[in-house]
C-alpha positions as CSV (number, residue, x, y, z in Angstrom):
1,M,10.0,8.8,-11.7
2,K,8.0,8.7,-14.9
3,I,4.5,7.1,-14.8
4,Y,2.9,5.5,-17.9
5,H,-0.7,4.4,-18.1
6,G,-0.3,1.9,-20.9
7,I,2.4,0.3,-23.1
8,E,1.5,2.7,-26.0
9,D,3.0,5.6,-23.9
10,F,6.3,3.9,-23.2
11,K,9.4,4.6,-25.3
12,K,11.9,1.8,-25.5
13,L,15.0,2.2,-23.4
14,D,18.6,1.5,-24.2
15,Y,19.2,-0.5,-21.0
16,A,16.1,-1.4,-19.1
17,V,16.3,-3.4,-15.8
18,V,12.8,-4.6,-15.1
19,T,10.7,-6.3,-12.5
20,S,6.9,-6.9,-12.5
21,G,4.1,-7.7,-10.1
22,T,1.3,-6.1,-8.1
23,F,3.7,-4.9,-5.3
24,D,0.8,-4.2,-2.9
25,G,2.2,-2.6,0.2
26,V,5.7,-2.1,-1.3
27,H,6.9,-4.0,1.8
28,I,10.5,-4.9,2.8
29,G,10.4,-8.0,0.6
30,H,9.5,-5.9,-2.4
31,Q,12.1,-3.3,-1.4
32,K,14.8,-6.0,-1.7
33,I,13.8,-6.5,-5.4
34,L,13.6,-2.8,-6.0
35,K,17.0,-2.2,-4.5
36,R,18.5,-4.9,-6.7
37,I,17.1,-3.5,-10.0
38,N,18.3,0.0,-9.1
39,E,21.8,-1.4,-8.3
40,I,22.0,-3.2,-11.7
41,A,20.7,-0.2,-13.6
42,K,23.3,2.1,-12.0
43,A,26.1,-0.3,-12.6
44,N,25.2,-0.4,-16.4
45,Q,24.2,3.2,-16.9
46,G,20.7,1.9,-17.4
47,E,17.2,2.7,-16.0
48,S,15.0,0.7,-13.6
49,V,11.4,-0.2,-14.7
50,L,8.6,-1.6,-12.6
51,I,5.6,-3.1,-14.4
52,T,2.4,-3.3,-12.3
53,F,-1.2,-4.1,-13.1
54,W,-4.2,-2.0,-12.2
55,P,-6.9,-2.8,-11.2
56,H,-5.6,-5.7,-9.1
57,P,-5.9,-8.9,-11.2
58,R,-8.2,-10.5,-8.6
59,L,-10.7,-7.7,-8.8
60,V,-11.0,-8.4,-12.6
61,L,-10.8,-12.2,-12.5
62,Y,-13.1,-12.6,-9.5
63,P,-15.4,-9.5,-9.5
64,D,-17.8,-11.1,-7.0
65,D,-15.1,-11.6,-4.4
66,T,-15.6,-8.7,-2.1
67,D,-13.1,-9.9,0.5
68,L,-10.0,-8.6,-1.1
69,K,-8.6,-5.6,0.7
70,L,-5.5,-3.8,-0.6
71,L,-2.8,-2.0,1.3
72,N,-2.4,0.7,-1.4
73,T,-4.4,2.6,-3.9
74,F,-2.5,3.1,-7.1
75,E,-1.5,6.6,-6.2
76,E,-0.2,5.5,-2.8
77,K,1.8,2.7,-4.5
78,A,3.3,5.2,-7.0
79,E,4.4,7.5,-4.2
80,L,6.1,4.7,-2.4
81,L,7.9,3.5,-5.5
82,K,9.1,7.0,-6.2
83,K,10.7,7.1,-2.8
84,E,12.4,3.8,-3.6
85,G,14.1,5.4,-6.5
86,I,12.4,3.6,-9.4
87,D,13.0,5.5,-12.8
88,H,9.9,4.3,-14.7
89,L,6.5,2.9,-13.5
90,L,4.5,1.2,-16.2
91,R,0.9,0.7,-15.2
92,I,-0.8,-1.8,-17.4
93,P,-4.6,-1.8,-17.3
94,F,-5.6,-5.3,-16.3
95,T,-8.5,-6.6,-18.3
96,K,-9.9,-10.1,-19.0
97,E,-8.5,-9.7,-22.5
98,F,-5.0,-8.9,-21.1
99,S,-5.3,-11.9,-18.7
100,N,-5.5,-14.2,-21.8
101,L,-2.0,-13.1,-23.0
102,T,0.3,-16.1,-23.0
103,S,3.7,-15.8,-21.3
104,E,5.3,-15.7,-24.8
105,E,3.0,-12.9,-25.9
106,F,3.7,-10.9,-22.7
107,I,7.5,-11.4,-23.1
108,K,7.5,-10.3,-26.8
109,K,4.9,-7.5,-26.6
110,V,5.8,-5.9,-23.3
111,L,9.3,-6.9,-22.2
112,V,11.1,-7.0,-25.6
113,D,9.2,-4.8,-28.1
114,T,7.9,-2.1,-25.7
115,I,10.5,-1.8,-23.0
116,G,13.7,-3.2,-24.5
117,T,14.5,-5.3,-21.4
118,K,18.2,-6.1,-20.9
119,K,17.8,-7.7,-17.4
120,L,14.7,-9.0,-15.7
121,V,14.7,-9.5,-11.9
122,I,11.8,-11.5,-10.3
123,G,10.9,-12.9,-6.9
124,Y,11.4,-16.7,-6.4
125,D,7.8,-17.8,-7.1
126,H,6.8,-15.1,-9.6
127,R,4.9,-16.3,-12.6
128,F,3.1,-14.4,-15.4
129,G,1.0,-14.9,-18.5
130,K,-2.2,-16.9,-19.0
131,N,-2.7,-19.4,-16.1
132,R,0.6,-18.2,-14.6
133,E,2.5,-20.4,-17.1
134,G,5.6,-18.2,-17.4
135,S,8.3,-19.3,-14.9
136,F,11.9,-18.5,-14.0
137,E,13.1,-21.8,-15.5
138,H,11.4,-21.0,-18.8
139,L,12.8,-17.5,-18.9
140,K,16.3,-18.8,-18.0
141,A,16.2,-21.5,-20.7
142,N,15.1,-19.0,-23.4
143,S,17.0,-15.8,-22.3
144,G,19.3,-16.0,-25.4
145,T,16.3,-15.9,-27.7
146,Y,14.6,-13.1,-25.8
147,G,17.8,-11.0,-25.7
148,F,17.8,-10.3,-21.9
149,E,19.3,-11.9,-18.8
150,V,17.1,-13.1,-15.9
151,E,17.9,-13.0,-12.2
152,E,15.8,-14.5,-9.4
153,I,15.7,-13.3,-5.9
154,S,16.3,-16.6,-4.0
155,R,13.6,-18.2,-1.9
156,Q,16.1,-18.1,1.0
157,D,16.4,-14.4,0.7
158,I,12.7,-13.8,0.7
159,D,11.9,-16.4,3.4
160,N,14.5,-15.0,5.7
161,I,12.6,-11.7,5.7
162,G,9.4,-13.7,6.3
163,V,7.1,-11.1,4.8
164,S,4.1,-11.1,2.5
165,S,1.3,-8.7,1.7
166,T,-1.1,-11.4,3.1
167,K,0.7,-11.4,6.5
168,I,0.5,-7.6,6.6
169,R,-3.2,-7.7,5.8
170,E,-3.8,-10.2,8.6
171,A,-1.9,-8.2,11.1
172,L,-3.8,-5.0,10.3
173,S,-7.1,-6.9,10.5
174,E,-6.2,-7.8,14.0
175,G,-4.9,-4.3,14.9
176,N,-1.4,-5.6,15.3
177,L,0.6,-2.6,14.1
178,E,3.8,-3.9,15.6
179,V,3.9,-6.7,13.0
180,S,2.4,-4.8,10.1
181,N,4.7,-1.8,10.4
182,A,7.8,-4.0,10.9
183,L,7.0,-5.9,7.7
184,L,6.2,-2.7,5.8
185,G,9.3,-1.0,7.0
186,R,7.2,2.1,7.8
187,P,3.8,3.0,9.4
188,Y,0.7,1.8,7.6
189,S,-1.1,4.7,6.1
190,L,-4.3,5.7,4.5
191,N,-5.5,8.8,2.6
192,G,-9.0,10.2,3.1
193,R,-11.3,13.2,2.8
194,V,-12.6,15.1,5.8
195,V,-16.4,15.0,5.9
196,K,-18.9,16.5,8.3
197,G,-19.9,14.4,11.3
198,E,-22.2,14.9,14.3
199,K,-19.7,17.1,16.1
200,L,-20.1,15.2,19.4
201,G,-16.4,15.2,19.9
202,R,-16.3,19.0,19.8
203,M,-19.0,19.2,22.6
204,I,-16.9,17.0,24.9
205,G,-13.5,18.7,24.3
206,F,-12.2,16.3,21.7
207,P,-13.1,17.6,18.2
208,T,-12.6,15.0,15.5
209,A,-12.3,15.0,11.8
210,N,-14.4,12.3,10.2
211,I,-12.5,10.5,7.4
212,E,-14.0,9.1,4.3
213,V,-11.9,6.7,2.2
214,D,-13.0,6.8,-1.4
215,F,-11.3,3.6,-2.5
216,R,-13.6,0.8,-1.3
217,H,-11.0,-1.9,-1.5
218,K,-8.6,-0.1,0.9
219,L,-7.8,-2.1,4.0
220,I,-9.0,-0.3,7.2
221,P,-7.3,-1.6,10.4
222,A,-9.3,-3.4,13.1
223,D,-11.7,-1.4,15.2
224,G,-10.1,0.4,18.2
225,A,-8.2,3.5,19.2
226,Y,-4.8,4.3,17.7
227,A,-1.9,6.8,18.1
228,V,-1.4,8.4,14.7
229,Q,0.4,11.1,12.8
230,V,-1.6,13.3,10.4
231,K,-0.1,14.9,7.3
232,Y,-2.0,18.0,6.1
233,A,-0.7,20.7,3.8
234,H,2.9,19.4,4.1
235,N,2.8,19.6,7.9
236,L,2.8,16.6,10.3
237,Y,0.6,16.6,13.4
238,N,0.2,14.1,16.2
239,G,-3.2,12.7,17.1
240,M,-5.4,9.8,18.1
241,L,-7.9,8.0,15.9
242,N,-10.9,5.8,16.5
243,I,-12.2,3.2,14.1
244,G,-15.6,1.6,14.9
245,Y,-19.3,1.9,15.5
246,R,-19.2,4.3,18.5
247,P,-21.3,2.0,20.7
248,T,-21.5,4.5,23.6
249,V,-23.7,6.8,21.4
250,S,-25.4,4.0,19.6
251,G,-23.6,4.4,16.3
252,T,-25.0,2.4,13.4
253,R,-22.1,2.6,10.8
254,R,-18.4,2.2,10.9
255,T,-16.5,5.5,11.1
256,I,-13.0,6.7,11.2
257,E,-12.5,9.8,13.4
258,V,-9.2,11.5,14.2
259,N,-8.6,14.0,17.0
260,I,-5.6,16.1,15.8
261,F,-3.6,17.5,18.7
262,D,-2.9,21.3,18.9
263,F,-4.9,21.9,15.7
264,N,-7.7,24.3,15.0
265,Q,-8.2,24.7,11.3
266,D,-11.4,24.1,9.2
267,I,-10.4,21.3,6.9
268,Y,-13.8,20.0,5.7
269,G,-13.5,18.7,2.1
270,E,-9.6,18.5,2.4
271,S,-7.5,15.3,1.9
272,I,-5.3,14.2,4.8
273,L,-2.9,11.3,5.2
274,I,-3.0,9.2,8.4
275,N,0.0,7.2,9.6
276,F,-0.8,4.5,12.1
277,I,2.0,4.5,14.7
278,G,0.6,2.4,17.6
279,R,-2.6,0.8,19.0
280,I,-4.1,2.2,22.2
281,R,-7.0,-0.1,23.0
282,N,-10.0,-2.0,21.6
283,E,-13.2,-0.2,20.9
284,M,-15.3,-0.1,24.1
285,K,-18.8,0.8,25.2
286,F,-18.9,3.2,28.2
287,A,-21.7,3.8,30.7
288,D,-22.2,7.4,29.7
289,I,-20.6,10.4,28.0
290,D,-18.6,11.4,31.2
291,A,-17.0,7.9,31.2
292,L,-16.2,8.2,27.6
293,T,-14.6,11.7,28.1
294,H,-12.5,10.3,31.0
295,Q,-11.2,7.5,28.8
296,L,-10.4,9.9,25.9
297,T,-8.3,11.9,28.3
298,Q,-6.4,8.8,29.2
299,D,-6.1,7.8,25.5
300,K,-4.5,11.1,24.7
301,I,-1.8,10.6,27.4
302,T,-1.2,7.1,26.0
303,A,-1.0,8.4,22.4
304,E,1.5,11.1,23.3
305,R,3.6,8.5,25.1
306,I,3.5,6.2,22.0
307,L,4.3,9.1,19.6
308,K,7.3,10.1,21.7
309,T,9.0,6.7,21.4
């Protein structure tokens, strides 16, 4: 997959099959659209193109809105799209100036002049251009003028799946991995850097790697203990992870700590990927360190059982 960081880098294609949108999560609803553009491209000896916008439009249009949490960083999204077999990923920097582009300007400047679109596939309620004025009906009526065909993934197809990025965000915020992972079609994941902590876990027989997530808009699941898989240096390890304020030891800030099973390497400063497989329990305050240690022993047994299924 080729990645472009602006329309000036893109060279017009002979037969481009295109879709566009934020595609946060690259969930099973998105995957339906991606599968379709790949099918059309293959049938016509063409190439699939996904146009996405970064930063997320809401972060630019509503900079004071601190509530928006995203399922993917751009890098995570690109990796997922690569796995879906997309040929070209065009990342358009979203600015206030770009948001003022009318749908006609977007069609001519991006879809026609830059990409050479022959077929555009969009979700049933997808709109684009200033004030979201561009619609499927408008595109369909003017497709002859634009020189490309338009296909809409029907409302019934999308609704039958019953999936949206908002639903996934809500499920993760409640710690409901069963729902979030089913809608994503894979475990929810996050990338982070291993930073130094207080080393309390090491003293009680459960050494943990403290994870720092650099992207402040990344959605962190609800506080609690989770069964996870950890990817480091192309290897996958089982583990258990805690998110929260560590009330037993009077913690004052929210932390992410992972105990990697059967692992004894120094990985301070390294990046690791966490896959959330199942939830173990809510965060709890224990009477003392002994009670906490006993619970962690039970948590490991639970995590190993979850990770075996």
